[in-house]
Phi, psi and omega in degrees: 000325179296328178296316181297317178295321178294328182290313181300320182293319187278359188289343180203168179218137179286142169261142181310136184291344180282359179291122177287155177302329182290340183274002179299326178299317180296318180297313181297321177296318177298317181298317180295318177296315185289323174298319179297319179297310179301315178298330179285354181292335172092340181282159186302318183294318180295321182295328185268354183295137174219151178210157173208163181259125175266112183291326178300315185258354187051045176236148171263114181268154178217171184255021178296125181238343183227157183297326180299340181272357183296327178298327176292320178295317179301313182297326179291314181294322178296318178297310180301318175298323178289339173274005180080022181231069180296136184261353180248000000 
C-alpha cells in the first residue's frame, strides 16, 4: 500500500504559480534538456522516464509508476532545479 501512495504522490509536480504564460517555452525547453540528461544515465528506468508540462494545470507530469523509478525522477527534479524551476 505504501508503494501505491508514493506513486500517486510522485505522479506530478507543481510549477510555481508566478510563472507567466510566456514562460511556458522556457519550461518546455528545460524539460527537454532534463529528459535528455536523464535518458543519458543509461539504466533501464532512466531510459524509460518521461515528463511533460501541462499548460492547463501548470504541472509537470511524469510517468513514474514504481518506487524503483524514483532515482530517475530525482535526477530530473534536480536538473529542473538547476534550470531555476524547482518542482517540489
